[in-house]
C-alpha positions, 0 to 999 in steps of 0.5 A: 179435682177442678172444673168450672162452676156456675153459681146462681145466687142473689145474696151477694155475701153468700155468693162471694163466700161460695165463690171464694171457697171454690176458688181456693179449691181451684175451681173456676167460678162464674156468677149470676145474681138472677134467674134470667142471667143464670139461665142464659149462662147455663144454657150453653152447657159449658159448666161442670156443675151449677149451684142454683138458688131456689128463690131468685129475682126475675125467674125462680130457680125451679123455672130455671131448672125446668127450662134447662132440662127442657132444652136438654141441658144435662149439667148437674144442678145442686139446688140451694134453698132456705126451704128445708122441708122434705116436700121442698127437697122432693119438689126440687129433685123432681124438677130435675135437680141432682142434689138439694142442700138447705141453708144454712150449710157448711162449705165443706158439705157443699164442696163434697156434694159438688165433688160427688156430682162430678164423680157420679157415673165415673166411679163405682161406689166405694164407701170410705172406711173409718180408719182408726190409725192414720199414717203419713210417712213415719207420722202416725195418728191413732184416732181411738187412743188420741195419740200422735207419734213420729217414728218413736217420738211421742207428740203431745197435742192439744185438742184443736191441734189433734183435730187439725192434724187429723183433718190434714191426714184424712186429706193426705196429698191434697191441698186443704184450703183455709175455708175448709180448715175454718169449717172442719176444725173451727166450725166457722162458716165465715172468715173471722179475719184472724190469723188463727189458722197460721198460728195453729199451723205454725205450732203444728209444724214445729211439733211434727217437723222440727228436728226431722230430715223430711218435712211433712207439712207444706204451705201451698202459696195462695192455696192452702196447706198439704200434708205429704211426704213429697 
């Protein structure tokens, strides 16, 4: 799923972090650093989702949101704010926000909420099932027994490797970005600037693919990694 997203955020570091992560997930990202510029860009309705900080210079997020809705701009808005109380969330939602996420947040949660907003109205609700055993071709991961095997070959996994493989198998066939892995597997909400992912991916690839006719773990240049039988 890809689309065009406007990020209205005055914190340059946070805006860059969001933009980089969304870019890795193949979204086209435009940015504005204040409310007035954000309103100007958002008014043409050309975006699939707007990420709108609540406290902005020039014109605050609630005022931007109110102006957009008054102009019949129906683009889904996900509001970000350091104000996390129930009353704050209710206020944002009653002003026309479609979702509200308190700071700090995990990028994977932000991405999931964006995807949900883009799917809304297009798909029927179907709750994801907690599948105890995951499969990809002849690779099997038992989440309850904490065991992995490929065909009849049992594979010994360190806890972090197991968690990495589990995440990849839960997203079988999808491109998983480095940002997503850092947050989901290492609980890092920033780029540590190390090769920790490369090291673990290399080790995981050796364990599941070495000696096999069909590789399952693929590197998608400039994007991330994909686990699939294709």
